[in-house]
Structures are given as C-alpha cells and as structure tokens.
VEXNUBA-631441 format. One line per 2 residues: number of its first residue (from 0); for each residue x, y, z of N, C-alpha, C. Coordinates in nm, 2 decimals, padded with zeros to 4 digits, always signed. Each point is the difference from the previous one (the first is absolute). Layout:
// residues N
NUM) X,Y,Z,X,Y,Z,X,Y,Z  ...
// end
This chain:
// residues 84
0) +13.89,+26.44,+21.81,+00.13,-00.03,-00.03,+00.04,+00.09,-00.12  +00.11,+00.07,+00.02,+00.05,+00.09,-00.11,+00.12,-00.07,-00.07
2) +00.00,+00.00,-00.13,+00.11,-00.06,-00.08,+00.09,+00.10,-00.05  +00.13,-00.02,+00.00,+00.10,+00.09,-00.05,+00.11,-00.07,-00.08
4) +00.06,+00.08,-00.09,+00.11,-00.05,-00.08,+00.11,+00.11,+00.02  +00.12,-00.03,+00.04,+00.10,+00.09,+00.03,+00.12,-00.03,-00.10
6) +00.04,+00.09,-00.08,+00.11,-00.02,-00.10,+00.13,+00.02,+00.08  +00.08,-00.10,+00.00,+00.13,+00.01,+00.08,+00.11,+00.06,-00.08
8) +00.10,+00.05,+00.07,+00.12,+00.06,-00.07,+00.12,-00.06,+00.08  +00.11,-00.03,-00.08,+00.12,-00.04,+00.06,+00.01,-00.14,+00.04
10) -00.10,-00.08,-00.04,+00.00,-00.14,+00.04,-00.02,-00.09,-00.12  +00.02,-00.13,+00.02,-00.03,-00.10,-00.11,-00.15,-00.01,-00.02
12) -00.08,+00.02,+00.11,-00.15,-00.01,-00.02,-00.04,+00.13,-00.07  -00.10,-00.01,-00.08,-00.05,+00.11,-00.08,-00.12,+00.07,+00.06
14) -00.08,-00.07,+00.09,-00.12,+00.05,+00.06,-00.04,-00.09,+00.12  -00.08,+00.06,+00.09,-00.06,-00.08,+00.11,-00.15,+00.02,+00.00
16) -00.07,-00.10,+00.00,-00.15,+00.00,+00.01,-00.03,-00.04,+00.15  -00.09,+00.07,+00.06,-00.04,-00.03,+00.13,-00.13,+00.06,+00.04
18) -00.06,-00.04,+00.11,-00.13,+00.05,+00.05,+00.02,+00.04,+00.14  -00.08,+00.10,+00.04,-00.01,+00.05,+00.13,-00.15,+00.00,+00.05
20) -00.02,-00.06,+00.11,-00.14,+00.00,+00.05,-00.03,+00.13,+00.08  -00.12,+00.00,+00.05,-00.05,+00.13,+00.07,+00.08,+00.03,+00.13
22) +00.08,-00.10,+00.05,+00.09,+00.02,+00.11,+00.14,+00.02,-00.03  +00.03,+00.02,-00.13,+00.13,+00.02,-00.06,+00.09,-00.13,+00.03
24) -00.06,-00.11,-00.01,+00.07,-00.13,+00.00,+00.03,-00.04,-00.14  +00.12,-00.06,-00.02,+00.05,-00.03,-00.13,-00.05,-00.14,-00.05
26) -00.04,-00.01,-00.12,-00.05,-00.13,-00.05,+00.05,-00.02,-00.15  +00.02,-00.12,-00.04,+00.02,-00.05,-00.14,+00.11,+00.08,-00.07
28) +00.11,+00.01,+00.07,+00.12,+00.06,-00.07,+00.06,-00.09,-00.10  +00.01,+00.06,-00.12,+00.06,-00.07,-00.12,+00.10,+00.09,-00.06
30) +00.13,-00.05,-00.01,+00.10,+00.08,-00.07,+00.00,-00.05,-00.14  +00.02,+00.10,-00.09,+00.01,-00.03,-00.15,+00.15,+00.00,-00.03
32) +00.06,-00.12,-00.01,+00.15,-00.01,-00.02,+00.07,-00.01,+00.13  +00.13,+00.01,+00.00,+00.07,-00.02,+00.12,+00.04,-00.15,+00.03
34) +00.06,-00.02,+00.11,+00.04,-00.14,+00.03,-00.12,-00.07,+00.06  -00.05,-00.10,-00.06,-00.13,-00.07,+00.04,+00.00,-00.05,+00.14
36) +00.11,-00.06,+00.05,+00.00,-00.05,+00.13,+00.00,+00.12,+00.11  +00.07,+00.10,-00.03,+00.00,+00.11,+00.10,-00.13,+00.08,+00.00
38) -00.05,+00.03,-00.12,-00.13,+00.07,-00.01,-00.12,-00.08,+00.05  +00.00,-00.13,-00.02,-00.10,-00.08,+00.06,+00.01,+00.00,+00.15
40) +00.12,-00.01,+00.05,+00.02,+00.00,+00.14,-00.05,+00.13,+00.07  +00.04,+00.11,-00.06,-00.05,+00.13,+00.05,-00.15,+00.01,+00.00
42) -00.06,-00.05,-00.11,-00.15,+00.01,-00.02,-00.06,-00.08,+00.11  +00.05,-00.12,+00.04,-00.07,-00.08,+00.10,+00.03,+00.06,+00.14
44) +00.11,+00.06,+00.02,+00.03,+00.06,+00.13,-00.08,+00.12,+00.03  -00.04,+00.08,-00.10,-00.07,+00.12,+00.03,-00.15,-00.02,-00.01
46) -00.05,-00.11,-00.04,-00.14,-00.03,-00.01,-00.07,+00.03,+00.13  -00.11,+00.09,+00.00,-00.08,+00.03,+00.11,+00.07,+00.09,+00.11
48) +00.12,+00.05,-00.04,+00.07,+00.09,+00.10,-00.04,+00.14,-00.02  +00.01,+00.08,+00.10,-00.04,+00.14,-00.01,+00.11,+00.07,-00.09
50) -00.05,+00.09,-00.09,+00.09,+00.06,-00.09,+00.11,+00.08,+00.08  -00.03,+00.06,+00.11,+00.10,+00.08,+00.07,+00.11,-00.09,+00.06
52) -00.04,-00.12,+00.03,+00.10,-00.10,+00.06,+00.09,-00.04,-00.12  -00.05,-00.03,-00.11,+00.07,-00.05,-00.12,+00.10,+00.11,-00.04
54) -00.05,+00.13,-00.01,+00.09,+00.11,-00.03,+00.11,+00.01,+00.09  -00.02,+00.00,+00.13,+00.10,+00.01,+00.10,+00.11,-00.11,-00.01
56) -00.04,-00.12,-00.03,+00.09,-00.11,-00.01,+00.08,+00.00,-00.13  -00.06,+00.04,-00.12,+00.06,-00.02,-00.13,+00.07,+00.13,-00.06
58) -00.05,+00.11,+00.05,+00.05,+00.13,-00.06,+00.15,+00.01,+00.02  +00.08,+00.03,-00.11,+00.14,+00.02,+00.01,+00.09,-00.12,-00.03
60) -00.06,-00.12,-00.02,+00.07,-00.11,-00.03,+00.06,+00.01,-00.14  +00.13,-00.03,-00.01,+00.07,+00.01,-00.13,+00.03,-00.13,-00.05
62) +00.02,-00.01,-00.14,+00.03,-00.12,-00.06,+00.14,+00.02,-00.06  +00.10,-00.06,+00.06,+00.14,+00.01,-00.05,+00.04,+00.15,+00.00
64) +00.05,+00.05,-00.11,+00.04,+00.14,+00.00,-00.11,+00.09,-00.05  -00.12,-00.05,-00.02,-00.11,+00.08,-00.04,-00.05,+00.08,+00.12
66) -00.06,+00.12,-00.03,-00.05,+00.08,+00.11,-00.14,-00.04,+00.05  -00.06,-00.11,-00.06,-00.13,-00.05,+00.03,+00.00,-00.15,-00.01
68) -00.12,-00.06,+00.02,-00.02,-00.14,-00.02,-00.15,-00.03,-00.02  -00.03,-00.12,-00.02,-00.15,-00.03,-00.02,-00.07,+00.02,+00.13
70) +00.06,-00.04,+00.12,-00.07,+00.04,+00.13,-00.02,+00.15,+00.02  +00.11,+00.07,-00.03,-00.01,+00.15,+00.01,-00.10,+00.06,-00.09
72) -00.01,-00.05,-00.12,-00.10,+00.05,-00.10,-00.14,-00.03,+00.05  -00.02,-00.12,+00.06,-00.13,-00.03,+00.06,-00.04,+00.10,+00.11
74) +00.10,+00.03,+00.09,-00.02,+00.10,+00.11,-00.04,+00.13,-00.06  +00.07,+00.05,-00.11,-00.03,+00.12,-00.06,-00.14,+00.00,-00.06
76) -00.04,-00.11,-00.06,-00.13,-00.01,-00.06,-00.11,+00.01,+00.11  +00.02,-00.07,+00.11,-00.09,+00.00,+00.11,-00.01,+00.14,+00.06
78) +00.11,+00.07,+00.01,+00.01,+00.13,+00.06,-00.08,+00.10,-00.09  +00.01,-00.01,-00.13,-00.07,+00.08,-00.09,-00.15,-00.03,+00.00
80) -00.03,-00.12,-00.01,-00.14,-00.04,-00.02,-00.08,+00.00,+00.13  +00.06,-00.02,+00.12,-00.07,-00.01,+00.12,-00.06,+00.13,+00.04
82) +00.05,+00.11,-00.05,-00.05,+00.13,+00.03,-00.12,+00.04,-00.09  -00.03,-00.08,-00.10,-00.12,+00.04,-00.09,-00.13,-00.03,+00.07
// end
C-alpha cells in the first residue's frame, strides 16, 4: 500500500490523504478541511474503487463558480499519483 498526501488548490479543503494498493485501488481517503459531510461521503464512495474509474467520474466537477472542487481535486491527485 502506497500512502500519499496531495495539497489541494482552489477548494476549502487544504489537502487529501489517501492510499493506493498494488492494483491502483483507492483506500482511506481523508480530506483535510472542506465540508465534512461531502468529503466523508466522497471518501466512502471511492473506497476500494479503481483509480481510473474515480478519475473518470470526478474529474471536472466544479463547486459553484470555482473552477474546481474537492471531488475534482481528488481526481487530479489520483491522476498524478497513479502513474508513479
């Protein structure tokens, strides 16, 4: 299991901690900051999902008039770290 911390930009959350297993499945997502209900919900929904599926579903989601969101930031984090 590989552990990562991704520093977010443009959102209320400040960072996302998560793990990827040897099959690039997502585990133990924890947002630092942000709306607790939404970020907890996202974390539970993506648990044990393939990173490529999570990226496909969440990338590009916006929050209000912001150009990004917590789900989008998670997709960007997974996109960056899944290739390592």
